[in-house]
N, C-alpha and C positions, 0 to 999 in steps of 0.2 A: 540327450543333456546334462548333468550329472548335476542336481542341486545341493544345496545344503542346507541343512535346514540350522539354525543358528537357535531358537525359543527350549527344543530339547538337547543342546550340546551341553555342555559344562560349561559351557561363558552367558547364556543364557542370556536377559538384554541387558545393558550396559547403565542402568538407575541412577545415574549417578549425572551424565551427561547431559547438555545444554537441550538439546532437542525432545529428549526424555522429561527433562522438566518442565520444558514451554510445551509439550503432551498433557502433561497432569495440567497446566494454565488451564489450557484448553476448556481442557473436560470438566472445569469447577466453573468458567466464566466464559467461554464462553455459546453457551448455551440459550444465550435469549432467544424469546423468539418473535417477528417485527410482526407477526400477526394481533402479540399481548401489546401493543401498544396504540396506548387510544389517542386519533389522531383530531376526536372532535372541536377540543379548543382551536387545532393550528385551522379547523374549517371556519370557524369562528373568527380567529384572527384572520386571519387571511385576507378576508373582505373591510379589513380596516386599513389594508398595506394601502400607499398608496401606489395610480398603475406603473410607475416606476422603480418604485420596490419589491411588487410581482414580480415583474420582467430582470429587475438585479438576483430574485430568488431564483426564481426558474435557471437563467440561466446557473448558476451557482450546485442545483440539483442536475439539472440536462445532465452539465459533464461529468456528476458523479455516477450518475443511473449510464452514464454510457461507459463510462471508465469501472467501475464495478463488474459490469456487466462485459464486454474484455481481458479482464483483467481472470474473473470466471474459467474461459472458455480458453485464453489460451496461458495458463497452469500448468495443464497435466503433461506435456513433454519436461517440465523440468523434474514431477515427482517421477517418471519413467526413467529419464537421466538417473537422478540419487538412488531410486529402488534397482539397474542396473549396475549400478554397486558398488551392491546388499550393503549398503546403507541404512538397518530399519531400522533403528529409534528414528533414525533425520523423513523415513519412508513416511514410521507411525505419525506425528508430526504436520506433514504434510496433507495426511487424508482430514486433518484439521480446517487448516489451508483455505484447503479447495472450499470444504461444506460454510464455512466463513464467508468467501468471496460470495457464494450465490446467496444467503444469509443474508447479505450487503445490496447487491441484484436484488431481492424482495422487497428490501427494506424500503427502498428509495423510490420501486414502483406503487409499490401501496399505500404510500405519504401521494404519490400525484392524481393517485387513483381517490382518496377523499377529496381531497382540493374540485374532483370535478376535474382536471388537465391532463386532457386525450390528441390533443393538437402533437401535429409534426416539431421536436422540439429539438430534432437539428440542426434549425439554425441557428443553434447560438452555437454549435462546435469551428472554430473561428479555422484557420489553416493550422496556426500552428496546435493546433491541438488534433486538428487530422490526423497532420502529420507524425505527429507523437503515439496520438492510437489508433488508427488504424495505417501504417503503413512504424509505424519505429515498432513499435511492438508485438505484434504479433511476424515481426521476420526475424527478430531477435532469439525471441521463443520457439518456434520453427525450428529455426536452426535446429534446437539441439534433440531433431529428429532423426538426424544423418550425422548431426557431428557433435561429440561431447566430450569435444579437450575444454582444460581446464580455462583457457580466452575462451570457445564460446559459453562455459556457463557462468565464469564472471560475469562476462557482457550483458546475459539476460538475469543475472540478479540485480546489476547495476540502473538498466536498462528501471525491470520492474519493479524491485524494494527500494534503490537508494533514491534512485527519481522517482516514476509515477505516483508510490505508496509514501517513502521518504520528505521527497519535496515539496512535486504539485499539490498530492492528498493535503497531509499535514499542512499543505500554507489555504488549502478548501476547508479544512475545520478551522484554521485561526480566520475564516470568513467569515463563517455560520458564527463564531464569539466575535467576533468582533460586530456582528449587526444583528441580527432577533436575536442572543441570547442579550445586547445592550441593552434592547428595548422592553426586552420581554414579551415575545410573540415565539408562536408553534413550539409548545414546550413538547410533545411530543417529536416532532422533527427532530427536537437541540436533545433530547433523550434519546432517540436512535445515533445523533451522532458522538454525541459520548458512548455508547455502546461499539461501537464501529471504529474509535480512535484505541480502546481499550484491545480488541482487536488485531491494531495494525501496527500495535505495539512491538506485540507477539510476532508479525511477518516481518516486519523489519529486524526486530533482536533474530530470528532467525535466519536471515538473510546476512544481518551482517558477521555472524557466526561464521555462515559458506564460508563469504567471501573474504576474512581475517585465517580459515582454515588454506582455501587457498592460494594466500600470500604467504602466509607460513610456507608453507609446499614448494611454492614456487614463487618466489619471490618479487623476481618482475612485475607480476601481474598490477600492480601498485600504482606505477603508474600508470600502465591501463585505464584505468577505475577512473583515478586522476584524471587521464587528461578525455577519458569519456563523460565524464561531468562536465567539467568544466568546459569543455572547448565545444559539445558536440548537441550538449542537452540544458543549459543550463544559459546560453543563446535563445533555445527553446520555450526556458520559461518567462528571460525577457522580453520574448513578441508573447502569449501568451497575456501578458501584464500589457503590452501597450495597445495587446488588443482588445484587452477588459475595458479600455479609457474611452472608448466608441459606443457604452453602451453607456457613461456618466456612475456617477459615484452619490445614489439615490439617499444611504446612509449619513455620505459622508469620512469614508473610508479614503488614505491618502493612498497613491498609488506606492507611491515610493515606501511609503511600511511596506505595502504587502512584498514592493521590489528584497527588500533589504529581512522580512524576516524567510526568503524563499534563500536568500543567499548563504540566509547566519545558520536553514539549514545543513544545505551542502554541506558550509565546512561539519558541519554538527555528525554529517555520515562522514565524512573522510578521515577528521577528527580516533573517532571512535574507528576507522582501519589501520587505522598509522600503529594502532597499539598490537598488533600483530606482529610487527620487525622484531626481530629479537626472539622471538619465545614461538616454546615446543608444539607439536601439535597439541603436546595432551595435556599445555596450558587453557591451549583453547578450546579445548572441548570442555574444560572446568572454567570459561565464561562463570563471573552471577548474573540472572538477566536482569538487575540491575544496573548493572555499567556497560546494555545492550540496551537501554532507556526504555525494558518490558515492564508495563504498568500495570500494579496488582487491585 
């Protein structure tokens, strides 16, 4: 096998493109340590929550915990695909992506350990949740092991980043801020959620760049992505919202507000991707981080 070494060639590293800039941000902003977060006040606050509030919080945390584990396990095929394409700067960024997903998995487990929660929480994984995380996500990511077509890559980034991270996780963050943050409880958990949100903004930003690049190279992919989001995935988001009603709303959240927030997130993702139309690949690579919603 003939290997081409990039960093000793006249090309070196392309330090101006978005993936490399995200790599720099990840080195500075993504190195927080879950073990340094103090959950002592959370342990006290947990006892002040009503049983209904505890159950609602556990449901949300358990879905994040399982979701972070799933995306940690399922990310490798995408990294391998990008590496095989010889996109070194993108691969460099994706090494931080995987590190951060693993760290998020650790964070939620440490929180559960701190409040003494050791029972099986999969009871909170509803049919729609299981369909997404137990079936669709691993299937679309593992497909990349044998199919690295633009369509397969677009499907993977749409499910993983645009939907799981860009719609479901963002709606989950919104729920944390509408519940625990509003009543001033669980500061350790909320600190970690804020750091997660910052990390995930880089993940979504990279995927928005990746999909924009693919759309620029293969314009038919925009319609494919739009169809997958609107007609295949968002109905599952609506089902998740309906299933959550069975647990009640001890914090007083209106389910319609949650549903509307999810729809807004989806529309925002599609609006960003639509900007790729008519652009050159070089313009896509020069996209500023702020244009993709990356937090500083």
